[in-house]
C-alpha positions as CSV (number, residue, x, y, z in Angstrom):
1,M,0.0,0.0,-0.1
2,E,1.5,3.3,-1.0
3,A,1.7,6.0,1.6
4,S,-0.3,9.2,0.7
5,R,1.9,12.2,0.1
6,S,1.0,15.8,0.7
7,Q,1.1,17.7,-2.6
8,E,2.1,21.3,-2.9
9,P,-0.1,23.5,-5.1
10,I,1.2,23.9,-8.7
11,L,1.4,27.4,-9.9
12,D,0.9,28.2,-13.6
13,A,-0.1,31.2,-15.6
14,K,-3.7,30.4,-14.9
15,S,-3.3,30.3,-11.1
16,Q,-4.9,33.0,-9.0
17,V,-2.4,35.0,-7.0
18,T,-3.4,35.2,-3.3
19,N,-0.9,37.6,-2.0
20,Q,0.9,40.7,-3.5
21,L,4.2,42.3,-2.6
22,V,3.5,45.9,-1.8
23,D,6.9,47.0,-0.6
24,F,10.4,45.5,-0.3
25,Q,13.1,47.2,1.8
26,W,16.5,45.8,3.1
27,K,19.3,47.1,5.1
28,L,22.8,45.9,5.9
29,G,23.7,45.5,9.5
30,M,26.5,44.2,11.6
31,A,26.1,42.2,14.7
32,V,29.0,43.3,16.9
33,S,28.3,41.4,20.2
34,S,25.9,39.1,21.9
35,D,25.4,37.7,25.4
36,S,27.7,34.8,24.6
37,C,30.2,36.5,22.4
38,R,32.1,39.7,22.9
39,S,33.0,40.4,19.4
40,L,31.0,38.9,16.5
41,K,31.6,41.3,13.6
42,Y,28.9,39.3,11.6
43,P,27.4,41.1,8.7
44,Y,23.8,40.4,7.8
45,V,21.0,41.8,5.6
46,A,17.7,42.6,7.3
47,V,14.7,42.3,4.9
48,M,11.3,43.9,5.4
49,L,8.3,43.1,3.3
50,K,4.8,44.4,3.1
51,V,2.4,41.8,1.7
52,A,-1.3,42.5,0.9
53,D,-3.7,39.4,0.9
54,H,-6.6,39.0,-1.3
55,S,-8.8,41.2,0.9
56,G,-6.3,44.1,0.8
57,Q,-5.0,43.7,4.3
58,V,-1.3,44.5,4.4
59,K,1.0,42.5,6.8
60,N,4.6,43.1,7.6
61,K,7.1,40.4,7.3
62,S,10.8,40.6,8.2
63,F,13.7,38.2,8.4
64,E,17.5,38.3,8.3
65,M,19.9,36.6,5.9
66,T,23.7,36.2,5.7
67,I,25.4,38.0,2.9
68,P,25.7,34.8,0.7
69,Q,22.0,34.0,1.3
70,F,21.0,37.6,0.2
71,Q,23.2,37.5,-2.9
72,N,21.5,34.2,-3.9
73,F,18.1,35.8,-3.1
74,Y,19.0,38.7,-5.4
75,R,20.2,36.5,-8.2
76,Q,16.9,34.6,-8.1
77,F,14.9,37.8,-8.3
78,K,16.9,38.9,-11.3
79,D,16.2,35.5,-12.9
80,I,12.5,36.0,-12.3
81,A,12.5,39.5,-13.6
82,A,14.2,38.3,-16.8
83,I,11.6,35.7,-17.3
84,I,8.6,38.1,-16.6
85,E,10.1,40.5,-19.3
86,T,9.7,37.7,-21.9
87,V,6.1,37.0,-21.1
């Protein structure tokens, strides 16, 4: 008997978008110390998003990434933008 698998929704050109990116901001920060470490000198990128749901309610989302994670994130957005321009 095959175990049932949860399936993720498949998005295509006909799919209805449920959320919309309203604003995207980022800032570069440097963690200089913590309770357990006197000198971190750890650079990071803080990302702040405003996302509107289907009813128009805007929610703020924020997260932090390492510099390499942010560079990868940026490359992915550039790739997405290039694809969108061809549509």
